[in-house]
N, C-alpha and C positions, 0 to 999 in steps of 0.2 A: 398641526404638530406632526412630525415625522417619527417613526419608530426606528430605532437602530437595530439593524439585523446583525446576528452574530457573524464573526468572520468565517469564511469558508472552511478554514482548517478546523475550527471547532465543530462545524456541522459534519465534516468528514470524520473527525475523531469519534463523535457520537454514533454516526452511521456505521463505522467500521466496528465499534464495540458491540452495537446492537446486532449486526450481521454475524460476528464471531460468536456471540452468546446464543443466538438463535440456532446457529449451526451446531454448537457444542451441546445445546439442550438435547437434541435427538440422539447424540452419542451417549450422553450421560443417562438418558432415559433408557436407552437399550442396555447399557451396562447394568444398571440397577434392576431392570426388568428380568435380567438373567438370574438374579438372586431371588426372585419371587416365584411362588408356585404358579405354574402355567406360563412362565416366561414373559417376555415383553409383549405388549399389545400388537395385534396384527396390523393396525393402521400405521404403526411406527415404520414398518418396512417401506411403506409408500412414501414416506417423508424423505427417504434417502437422496433422490436426485436434487431436490430443493435444498436439502442440507449441504450437499456438495457445492452448489452454486453460492449459498450464503457463506460457506467457509472460504471459498476463493475470493469473494468480494471482501470479506472481513480481513483476510490475510494481506491482499494487495492494497486495499484502501487504508488499512492500518499502517502498513509500511510507508505509504505516502504521507499520511498524517504525522508519523514519527519523524520523517525527514523534515517536514515543516517545523516540528517542534524543536528539532536539533538546530535548524537554522535560526529560529527565534531565540533559543538559548545562547547561541554563538553571538548574535546581535546584542544581547543583553549581558554578555560576558559572564554567563552562568555555566557551571560544571555540567557536562553532558556525557561523561564516560559510560554511565549506566545505560543511557539511551543508545549509545553507539553499539554497545554489546547486544542489546535487544534488536536493533535494526540489522546488525550482521547476522544474527541467527535467523530472523525472519527473511532476510534476502537469500540466505542459503536454502531455507526450506522452500521458498518460491522457486528458486532456480532448480532445486531437486525435483519439485513437482513438474516443472516445464520439461526437464530432461526425461523424467519418467514417461510423460505423455508422448514426447517425440520418439523415444526409444520404442515405445509400444507400437507406434506407427511404422517405424523403419523395420522392426523385427517381425511385425505381424502378430505378435502375442505379448503377453505380459513380460517385461524385461527380467532376465535372470543374469547373474554374473557370468556364467559360462557363455551365454549368447552375446553379452556385451563385449567380452574380450575377443570374440571372434570378428568383431567389426574392424574394418580398415581404419587406420589412424585419422584419415581425413574426415570420414563420416562421423567418427566419434568426437573429434575436435569440433566439428561444425555443430553437432548436437549440443555439446557442452557450452560452446561460445554463445550460441543463440539462446540457450536456456537461461544463461546468466544475463543476457542483454535486457530482458524485460524488467527484472527487479533493479538492475542498475539504472535503467532509464527512469523508472519510477522515482528512485532517490534523486537523480539529477533534476528531474522535473520539479520535485518538491523543493529543492534549493532554488531553482529558477523562479518559482512562484513566490517564494519568500523574498528573493532578491528584488523582484518586481514590487512587492509590498514595501520593502525597505526604501526603494526609490520613490514610490508614491508618498510615503511618510516624509521623506527628506524634502520633496518638492512642496508638500503642504506646509512644512515648517519653515521653509526658506522665506526670508523677508522679501517683500515686494519693493522694488526700487521705485522712487517717485519718478513720474514722467517729466521729461524736459518740456518747457513751455511750448515749443513748436509741436511736440508729439501730442500734448494735451489738446491744443487748438485743432489739430488734424483729427483727433479722435472725436471731437465734438461736432 
């Protein structure tokens, strides 16, 4: 007996949700800790780097899973306007985070608006284009994976043609 594994997009959805919730947990705990006597626990500050990694994984994997879901809804001819808005927001947030990191490297410090407007147009354009490239690639790859799944499903559902007598003898 074979066990059926869940589709990869379902695994990705649950992984993204788990990572996002785990990352958010430390932020929520810190916020509530500030409302308590004595402040947040000291160990919470050490969770920061891991929380940042979980947040990044949650954001980008979630965006990819949403792209898969959009493609699946399209294939099933279901409405998806709500998901498109969500994907657009998360793609912009991902691009913003990428631009922030790149600008920090180029400027040598945390980006500020006065420092950013002093950059030459070529450098600024390059930062913005490359910052948007990763989230756009994730969306395109999500669609490509779903298209591959559609093709595999169509091939599995296609009727097999009977072999001609000469082909059947050659196969035997």
